[in-house]
C-alpha positions as CSV (number, residue, x, y, z in Angstrom):
1,X,19.8,21.3,7.0
2,X,16.5,20.8,5.1
3,X,18.4,19.8,1.9
4,X,19.6,16.7,3.7
5,X,16.8,15.9,6.2
6,X,14.4,14.5,3.5
7,X,17.0,11.9,2.6
8,X,17.0,10.4,6.1
9,X,15.2,7.1,6.6
10,X,12.2,7.3,8.8
11,X,13.8,5.3,11.6
12,X,16.9,7.6,11.6
13,X,14.7,10.7,11.6
14,X,12.7,9.3,14.6
15,X,16.0,8.5,16.3
16,X,17.2,12.1,15.9
17,X,13.9,13.4,17.1
18,X,14.1,11.4,20.3
19,X,17.6,12.6,20.9
20,X,16.6,16.2,20.4
21,X,19.0,16.7,17.5
22,X,16.2,17.9,15.3
23,X,12.7,19.1,15.9
24,X,9.4,18.2,14.1
25,X,9.4,21.8,12.8
26,X,12.7,21.1,11.1
27,X,11.2,18.2,9.3
28,X,8.1,20.1,8.3
29,X,10.3,22.8,6.8
30,X,12.3,20.2,4.9
31,X,9.2,18.7,3.4
32,X,7.7,22.0,2.5
33,X,10.9,22.8,0.5
34,X,11.0,19.4,-1.1
35,X,7.4,19.5,-2.1
36,X,7.8,22.9,-3.7
37,X,10.8,21.6,-5.6
38,X,9.3,18.3,-7.0
39,X,5.6,17.9,-6.7
40,X,4.6,20.0,-9.7
41,X,6.2,17.2,-11.8
42,X,4.3,14.3,-10.2
43,X,1.2,15.7,-8.4
44,X,1.4,13.3,-5.4
45,X,0.3,15.6,-2.5
46,X,-2.5,17.8,-3.7
47,X,-3.7,18.9,-0.3
48,X,-1.2,20.3,2.3
49,X,-2.0,21.1,5.9
50,X,1.3,22.6,7.1
51,X,-0.2,25.1,9.5
52,X,-2.1,22.3,11.3
53,X,1.1,20.2,11.3
54,X,3.2,23.0,12.8
55,X,0.6,23.5,15.5
56,X,0.8,19.8,16.4
57,X,4.6,20.0,16.3
58,X,4.6,22.8,18.8
59,X,2.3,20.8,21.1
60,X,4.8,17.9,21.1
61,X,7.7,20.2,21.6
62,X,5.9,21.7,24.7
63,X,5.7,18.1,26.1
64,X,2.0,17.8,25.4
65,X,0.2,15.0,23.5
66,X,2.9,12.6,24.4
67,X,0.9,10.0,26.4
68,X,2.0,7.2,24.0
69,X,5.7,8.0,24.2
70,X,7.6,4.8,24.8
71,X,5.1,2.6,23.1
72,X,6.0,0.6,20.0
73,X,5.6,2.7,16.9
74,X,6.2,6.0,18.7
75,X,7.0,8.5,15.9
76,X,8.2,11.4,18.1
77,X,6.9,14.1,15.8
78,X,7.6,12.5,12.4
79,X,5.4,14.0,9.6
80,X,3.3,11.4,7.7
81,X,1.1,11.6,4.6
82,X,-2.5,10.3,4.8
83,X,-4.3,8.9,1.7
84,X,-7.2,11.1,0.6
85,X,-9.7,8.3,1.4
86,X,-9.9,8.8,5.2
87,X,-10.8,11.9,7.2
88,X,-8.4,14.3,8.8
89,X,-10.2,16.8,11.0
90,X,-10.2,20.3,9.5
91,X,-8.5,19.2,6.3
92,X,-10.1,18.9,2.9
93,X,-10.8,15.2,2.2
94,X,-12.3,14.4,-1.2
95,X,-12.0,10.6,-1.6
96,X,-11.0,11.5,-5.1
97,X,-14.6,12.3,-6.0
98,X,-16.2,15.4,-7.3
99,X,-19.2,14.7,-5.0
100,X,-16.9,15.5,-2.1
101,X,-14.6,18.0,-3.7
102,X,-15.3,20.6,-1.0
103,X,-15.7,18.2,2.0
104,X,-13.9,19.2,5.2
105,X,-14.6,16.7,8.0
106,X,-14.9,17.8,11.6
107,X,-13.4,14.6,13.1
108,X,-10.5,12.4,12.1
109,X,-10.7,8.7,11.1
110,X,-9.8,6.4,14.1
111,X,-6.6,5.4,12.3
112,X,-5.5,9.0,12.0
113,X,-6.3,9.5,15.7
114,X,-4.1,6.5,16.5
115,X,-1.2,7.7,14.3
116,X,-1.4,11.2,15.9
117,X,-1.6,9.6,19.4
118,X,1.6,7.8,18.5
119,X,3.5,11.0,17.7
120,X,2.8,11.1,14.0
121,X,2.1,14.6,12.5
122,X,-0.2,14.7,9.5
123,X,1.1,17.2,7.0
124,X,-0.6,16.2,3.7
125,X,-3.2,14.2,1.9
126,X,-2.0,11.9,-0.9
127,X,-3.8,11.5,-4.3
128,X,-5.9,8.5,-5.0
129,X,-8.3,7.3,-7.8
130,X,-12.0,8.1,-7.2
131,X,-13.1,6.2,-4.0
132,X,-9.8,4.2,-4.3
133,X,-11.0,2.2,-7.3
134,X,-8.4,1.7,-10.0
135,X,-4.8,0.8,-10.8
136,X,-4.0,4.2,-12.1
137,X,-4.1,7.2,-9.8
138,X,-6.2,9.9,-11.3
139,X,-9.5,11.7,-10.5
140,X,-11.6,14.7,-11.6
141,X,-10.7,16.7,-8.5
142,X,-6.9,16.7,-8.6
143,X,-5.9,15.0,-11.9
144,X,-3.2,12.4,-12.5
145,X,-0.3,11.4,-10.3
146,X,2.9,10.5,-12.3
147,X,5.6,7.9,-11.7
148,X,8.8,9.6,-10.6
149,X,11.0,7.1,-12.4
150,X,9.4,8.2,-15.7
151,X,6.8,10.9,-15.5
152,X,5.1,9.6,-18.7
153,X,4.1,6.5,-16.7
154,X,1.5,5.7,-14.1
155,X,2.4,5.2,-10.5
156,X,-0.3,2.5,-10.0
157,X,-3.2,2.7,-7.7
158,X,-4.8,3.3,-5.5
159,X,-2.1,4.4,-3.1
160,X,-0.3,6.1,-5.9
161,X,0.2,9.5,-4.3
162,X,1.7,7.9,-1.2
163,X,4.1,5.8,-3.2
164,X,5.3,8.7,-5.2
165,X,5.6,11.0,-2.2
166,X,7.8,8.3,-0.4
167,X,9.9,7.6,-3.5
168,X,10.7,11.3,-4.1
169,X,11.4,12.3,-0.5
170,X,8.2,14.3,0.0
171,X,7.3,11.9,2.8
172,X,9.2,9.4,5.0
173,X,6.0,7.4,5.6
174,X,2.7,7.2,3.8
175,X,-0.6,5.7,5.0
176,X,-2.5,3.6,2.4
177,X,-5.2,1.1,1.9
178,X,-5.4,-2.2,-0.1
179,X,-8.3,-4.1,-1.6
180,X,-7.0,-5.8,-4.7
181,X,-3.4,-4.6,-4.5
182,X,-3.7,-0.8,-3.8
183,X,-0.6,-0.8,-1.5
184,X,1.4,-3.5,-3.2
185,X,0.9,-2.4,-6.8
186,X,2.1,1.2,-6.4
187,X,4.9,0.1,-4.2
188,X,6.1,-2.2,-7.0
189,X,5.7,0.4,-9.7
190,X,7.5,3.1,-7.8
191,X,10.3,0.9,-6.2
192,X,9.2,1.5,-2.6
193,X,7.8,-1.0,0.0
194,X,4.2,-1.5,1.0
195,X,2.4,-3.9,3.2
196,X,-1.1,-5.3,3.0
197,X,-1.7,-6.5,6.6
198,X,-4.0,-9.3,7.7
199,X,-7.6,-8.2,8.2
200,X,-8.0,-6.8,11.7
201,X,-4.3,-5.9,12.2
202,X,-5.1,-2.2,11.5
203,X,-8.5,-0.5,12.2
204,X,-10.7,0.5,9.3
205,X,-12.8,2.5,11.7
206,X,-15.7,4.2,9.9
207,X,-16.1,1.7,7.0
208,X,-19.6,0.4,6.2
209,X,-17.9,-2.9,5.3
210,X,-16.8,-3.6,8.8
211,X,-17.4,-7.3,8.6
212,X,-15.6,-7.8,5.2
213,X,-11.9,-8.9,5.2
214,X,-11.3,-7.6,1.7
215,X,-10.2,-3.9,2.3
216,X,-7.5,-3.1,4.8
217,X,-5.4,-0.1,5.9
218,X,-1.6,-0.3,6.0
219,X,1.8,1.4,5.7
220,X,4.2,2.4,2.9
221,X,7.8,3.4,3.3
222,X,11.2,3.4,1.6
223,X,12.6,0.4,3.4
224,X,11.4,-2.5,5.5
225,X,12.5,-1.3,8.9
226,X,10.6,1.9,8.3
227,X,7.6,-0.1,7.2
228,X,7.7,-2.2,10.3
229,X,7.9,0.9,12.6
230,X,4.9,2.4,10.9
231,X,2.9,-0.9,11.2
232,X,3.7,-0.7,15.0
233,X,2.2,2.8,14.9
234,X,-1.0,1.5,13.3
235,X,-1.6,-1.9,14.8
236,X,-3.9,-2.8,17.6
237,X,-7.4,-3.3,18.9
238,X,-10.0,-0.6,18.1
239,X,-13.5,-0.7,19.6
240,X,-14.9,0.7,16.4
241,X,-13.7,-2.2,14.2
242,X,-15.0,-5.7,15.2
243,X,-12.2,-7.5,13.4
244,X,-9.3,-5.8,15.2
245,X,-7.2,-7.5,17.8
246,X,-4.3,-6.5,20.1
247,X,-0.9,-5.6,18.8
248,X,1.7,-8.4,19.3
249,X,3.9,-8.5,22.4
250,X,7.0,-8.3,20.3
251,X,7.0,-5.3,18.0
252,X,7.3,-5.6,14.3
253,X,10.4,-3.4,14.4
254,X,12.0,-5.9,16.8
255,X,11.0,-8.8,14.5
256,X,12.7,-7.2,11.5
257,X,15.9,-6.5,13.5
258,X,16.1,-10.2,14.7
259,X,19.3,-12.1,13.7
260,X,19.1,-13.6,10.2
261,X,17.8,-17.2,9.9
262,X,17.2,-19.3,6.8
263,X,13.7,-19.5,5.4
264,X,11.9,-22.0,3.2
265,X,10.9,-19.8,0.2
266,X,8.5,-21.0,-2.4
267,X,8.4,-19.0,-5.7
268,X,6.1,-18.8,-8.6
269,X,6.2,-16.4,-11.5
270,X,2.6,-17.0,-12.7
271,X,1.1,-20.0,-10.8
272,X,2.0,-22.4,-13.7
273,X,0.6,-20.1,-16.3
274,X,-2.7,-19.5,-14.5
275,X,-2.1,-15.7,-14.0
276,X,-1.0,-13.5,-16.9
277,X,2.4,-11.9,-16.2
278,X,4.6,-9.9,-18.6
279,X,7.5,-12.1,-19.8
280,X,10.4,-9.8,-18.8
281,X,8.8,-9.3,-15.4
282,X,8.7,-13.1,-14.9
283,X,12.4,-13.4,-16.0
284,X,13.6,-10.7,-13.6
285,X,11.6,-12.0,-10.7
286,X,12.8,-15.6,-11.2
287,X,16.4,-14.4,-11.3
288,X,16.2,-12.0,-8.4
289,X,14.4,-14.3,-6.0
290,X,17.6,-16.2,-5.9
291,X,19.0,-13.4,-3.7
292,X,17.3,-15.2,-0.8
293,X,19.9,-18.0,-1.3
294,X,22.6,-15.5,-0.5
295,X,21.1,-15.3,3.0
296,X,21.1,-19.1,3.4
297,X,17.4,-19.7,2.4
298,X,16.0,-22.6,0.4
299,X,14.3,-21.4,-2.8
300,X,12.2,-23.7,-4.9
301,X,9.3,-23.3,-7.3
302,X,6.1,-24.3,-5.6
303,X,2.6,-22.8,-5.3
304,X,-0.9,-23.7,-4.1
305,X,-3.8,-24.2,-6.5
306,X,-5.7,-20.9,-7.0
307,X,-9.0,-22.2,-8.4
308,X,-11.3,-19.6,-10.0
309,X,-9.9,-16.7,-8.0
310,X,-10.7,-14.0,-10.6
311,X,-14.4,-14.8,-10.6
312,X,-14.5,-15.2,-6.8
313,X,-12.8,-11.9,-6.2
314,X,-15.0,-10.0,-8.6
315,X,-18.2,-11.5,-7.0
316,X,-17.1,-10.6,-3.5
317,X,-15.6,-7.2,-4.5
318,X,-18.9,-6.3,-6.2
319,X,-20.8,-6.9,-3.1
320,X,-18.4,-4.7,-1.2
321,X,-19.2,-2.0,-3.8
322,X,-23.0,-2.5,-3.3
323,X,-22.5,-1.8,0.5
324,X,-20.5,1.4,-0.2
325,X,-22.0,2.8,-3.4
326,X,-25.6,1.6,-4.0
327,X,-27.2,4.6,-2.3
328,X,-24.9,7.0,-4.2
329,X,-25.8,5.4,-7.5
330,X,-29.5,6.1,-6.9
331,X,-28.9,9.8,-6.5
332,X,-25.6,10.8,-8.2
333,X,-24.9,8.1,-10.8
334,X,-23.7,10.7,-13.4
335,X,-21.0,11.9,-11.0
336,X,-19.4,8.5,-10.4
337,X,-16.9,7.0,-12.8
338,X,-17.9,4.1,-15.0
339,X,-15.7,1.5,-13.4
340,X,-17.4,2.0,-10.1
341,X,-20.9,2.0,-11.6
342,X,-20.1,-1.2,-13.4
343,X,-18.6,-2.9,-10.4
344,X,-21.6,-1.9,-8.2
345,X,-24.1,-3.2,-10.8
346,X,-22.2,-6.5,-11.0
347,X,-23.0,-6.8,-7.3
348,X,-26.6,-5.8,-7.6
349,X,-27.3,-8.5,-10.2
350,X,-25.5,-11.3,-8.4
351,X,-27.7,-14.1,-7.2
352,X,-27.5,-15.5,-3.6
353,X,-26.3,-18.8,-5.2
354,X,-23.4,-17.0,-6.9
355,X,-22.4,-15.3,-3.6
356,X,-22.6,-18.6,-1.7
357,X,-20.4,-20.2,-4.3
358,X,-17.9,-17.4,-4.0
359,X,-17.7,-17.8,-0.2
360,X,-17.3,-21.5,-0.5
361,X,-14.5,-21.1,-3.0
362,X,-12.8,-18.5,-0.8
363,X,-12.9,-20.9,2.2
364,X,-11.4,-23.6,0.1
365,X,-8.6,-21.3,-1.1
366,X,-7.8,-20.3,2.5
367,X,-7.5,-24.0,3.4
368,X,-5.2,-24.7,0.5
369,X,-2.9,-21.8,1.5
370,X,-2.9,-22.9,5.1
371,X,-1.8,-26.4,4.1
372,X,0.8,-24.9,1.8
373,X,2.3,-22.9,4.6
374,X,2.9,-26.1,6.6
375,X,5.8,-26.7,4.3
376,X,6.9,-23.2,3.4
377,X,7.6,-20.0,5.4
378,X,6.7,-17.6,2.6
379,X,5.4,-17.6,-0.9
380,X,7.0,-15.1,-3.3
381,X,5.5,-13.9,-6.6
382,X,5.9,-10.8,-8.8
383,X,4.6,-7.7,-7.1
384,X,2.7,-6.7,-10.2
385,X,1.9,-8.4,-13.5
386,X,3.5,-5.6,-15.6
387,X,5.8,-2.6,-15.0
388,X,4.2,0.8,-15.2
389,X,2.3,1.8,-18.4
390,X,1.3,5.1,-20.0
391,X,-0.2,7.5,-17.4
392,X,-2.8,8.6,-19.9
393,X,-4.1,5.0,-20.3
394,X,-6.8,4.2,-17.7
395,X,-5.7,0.6,-17.2
396,X,-3.9,-2.3,-18.8
397,X,-5.8,-3.8,-21.8
398,X,-3.5,-6.8,-22.4
399,X,-0.8,-8.7,-20.5
400,X,1.6,-11.1,-22.4
401,X,-0.9,-11.5,-25.2
402,X,-3.9,-12.1,-22.9
403,X,-6.8,-9.7,-23.3
404,X,-8.1,-8.3,-20.1
405,X,-11.9,-8.4,-19.5
406,X,-12.2,-5.6,-16.9
407,X,-10.2,-3.0,-15.0
408,X,-9.3,-5.5,-12.2
409,X,-8.1,-8.3,-14.5
410,X,-4.6,-7.1,-14.5
411,X,-4.3,-7.4,-10.7
412,X,-4.9,-11.1,-10.1
413,X,-1.4,-11.6,-8.9
414,X,-2.3,-9.4,-5.8
415,X,-6.1,-9.8,-5.6
416,X,-5.7,-13.6,-5.2
417,X,-3.7,-13.0,-2.0
418,X,-6.4,-10.6,-0.8
419,X,-8.8,-13.6,-0.8
420,X,-6.6,-15.6,1.5
421,X,-6.4,-12.9,4.3
422,X,-2.6,-13.5,4.3
423,X,-0.3,-10.5,4.8
424,X,1.9,-9.5,1.9
425,X,4.8,-7.1,1.6
426,X,6.1,-5.7,-1.8
427,X,9.8,-5.1,-2.1
428,X,11.8,-3.8,-5.1
429,X,13.9,-6.3,-7.1
430,X,15.2,-4.4,-10.1
431,X,14.3,-2.7,-13.3
432,X,13.3,-3.8,-16.8
433,X,15.0,-2.8,-20.1
434,X,13.1,0.5,-20.1
435,X,14.2,1.4,-16.6
436,X,10.8,0.6,-15.0
437,X,10.8,-0.8,-11.5
438,X,10.0,-4.4,-10.9
439,X,9.1,-5.9,-7.4
440,X,8.4,-9.0,-5.5
441,X,5.4,-9.8,-3.4
442,X,6.3,-11.8,-0.2
443,X,3.3,-13.6,1.3
444,X,3.2,-15.1,4.8
445,X,0.6,-17.2,6.7
446,X,-2.4,-15.3,8.0
447,X,-1.6,-12.9,10.9
448,X,2.2,-13.5,10.4
449,X,3.2,-10.0,9.4
450,X,6.4,-10.4,11.4
451,X,7.4,-13.3,9.0
452,X,6.6,-11.3,5.9
453,X,8.5,-8.3,7.2
454,X,11.5,-10.4,8.3
455,X,11.7,-12.0,4.9
456,X,11.4,-8.6,3.2
457,X,14.2,-7.2,5.3
458,X,16.4,-10.2,4.6
459,X,15.8,-9.7,0.9
460,X,16.3,-6.0,1.1
461,X,19.7,-6.4,2.7
462,X,20.8,-8.8,-0.1
463,X,19.4,-6.5,-2.8
464,X,20.1,-3.0,-1.6
465,X,17.7,-1.2,-3.9
466,X,16.4,0.9,-1.0
467,X,19.7,2.9,-1.2
468,X,18.6,4.4,-4.5
469,X,15.8,6.5,-2.8
470,X,14.8,9.2,-2.7
471,X,14.9,10.3,-6.3
472,X,14.1,13.4,-8.3
473,X,11.3,13.0,-10.8
474,X,12.6,11.9,-14.2
475,X,10.9,12.9,-17.5
476,X,10.6,10.2,-20.2
477,X,8.2,8.5,-22.7
478,X,6.0,5.5,-22.4
479,X,7.3,2.4,-24.1
480,X,5.1,0.9,-26.7
């Protein structure tokens, strides 16, 4: 049985759990076998907690810890992977940092508590760059995570471990986080789906940046219905996060399953040349976005003006790093990777006038997007500016002939959307000439996750690429 269970969709696995056709222990056994078979090739799940998972499973099977049964997002004992950036009680949690290489928290993060209350079983921690900073998943504690479509390539970052686990059948669902594209980028590079929710949709719990909308928690899955179900698990008010609000009356799973309806789809490959995007990526996305027309949608090229988004994002992100890392730099600077040191120092040297300018520009950008969505249901762009690159290369140095100035410069296609507080879902749309996955980013108005997910499901049905998963890791070489 275990040879087939890992191939189920998350929604089908939950359906079988509810019917009593399988047990959570069956699923844990299936994952243990799958991890043993494939993870040595990709290094996605460096920390397992299978004994803890089995103990939780037995509790559910004894009709305990089921107070949320019947609520939207009830997982009924489905195992899930948690990114190694948030705490799981009694489980080694390193944040990808040698400073915390032996850290074992005594209490779980509020989001983990919510997932477990909704019947999710934590069975593993997924790999991440140090403190989640970077578009290539590697750190000094666990090493590099590799792309399963070609193990010579990066899986992206920072939810790289989660994306690889989902793509290879080592997880049905993976938790992640997103600041400049950390859910959307790895989803695109690994041909899975990931959602950056609006700020406040999902609790960030213990973050020191509780009043910043930049960094959010969110779901990753193999298809959009699974993604919607996991968002239902996560969403809702949390008294520890002042930005959170109640879950919607209509579940996201129900919104995705609604009858098809035509949408007004705006598409841009690069915002009129404003954002560097690799040429073949632009060509594939421009061709594949026409799949929306098969579902009766209107597709036209249109986009809002971005303004100086790269400078605005860097200024605001750097202040975010000051809040999180300033005190660590004072005492353990030599144990923190250079990108984080640089980003924090950018914030420490920023003037009040520069920060005021960045906030004014962010507000103006939000208003331009709000006006734009008066005419369009969704905005579609490439999910990443390039396909995956050499896993041994820290980050991209150049895109389509444009030299990149810092480690975040290659993520403008996603970080620009971060500034708008709009939800965005990444869905696969094909492969380049080297067999590397390409994806689309589908952006909806603020707090309209249901629209983004509905559009993603509509596209997925037309495209069918989710049927390729899960895959066995494939060796290869990095294209020059």
